[in-house]
N, C-alpha and C positions, 0 to 999 in steps of 0.2 A: 549744584544741580546737574551740570554736565557730567560729573563723575557718576551720579545716580543713573543717568541715562545710559552711560557706557556700561555700567555694571548690569543694568537690566538687559541691555542688548547682548552682553556676554552670556547671561543666564538663559536667555531665549535661544541663543545659538547653541549652547550646550544641550538644552532640552531637545532642540530639533535634531542634533546629531545623535543623541541617545535614542530618539524615536526612529531615526533612520536605521540604526543598528538593530533595534528591536524588530523593525519591519523586515529587515534582511534575514534575521534569525527565523522569524515566523515563516517567511517564504521558503527558506531552506528546509524547515521542518515539514511544511506542506508538501513540497516536492518529494521529500523522503517518504512520507506516508503514502503519497500517490504511487510511488515506485513499488512500495511494499504491496499495495492492493493490486496493482497491475501484474506484478510477478506472481502473486498468489493465484490470480485468475488464469494466468497462462499455464500454471501447473495442474489445473483441474481437468478432469476428464469430462468433456462436454458431450460426447457421443458414445454411449456405452456399447452400442452395437458395433461401432467401428473398433472400439477397444477390444471387444471379444474377437472380432475378425483378425485383428493384429496378433492377439495371443495365439489363436488357432494357426495362423500363418507361420508363426515362429515355433510352433509345436509346444507351447506352454499352457494351453487351455486343457484343464482336466475337470472331472466332475466336482472335485473339492473346490476348485476355483470358481466354478459356476455357482455352486451353493453359497460360497462365501460372498460373491458379488450380488447375488439375489438378496441375501439377508442384509448385506451392507446397504444396498439401495433402498430396500424396504424400511430399514431403520432410519436412514438419514433423509428420506423424502417425506417424513411425517410433517 
């Protein structure tokens, strides 16, 4: 009887340790995915007018770029 209890306690302890490892893995994956989302958001252009001003300031704004940006915005803002 005592051996059965010890075996059951060992199995429960193993189960808990396994669950802890699974939880730790899930937490790491969650943090990794949040980092991906946040880094993607930080790379997006949020103010197109400011972006155009910066291009003009750097001498990179042309009619071709203006047309491209207008078409791009029109296409992706559907």
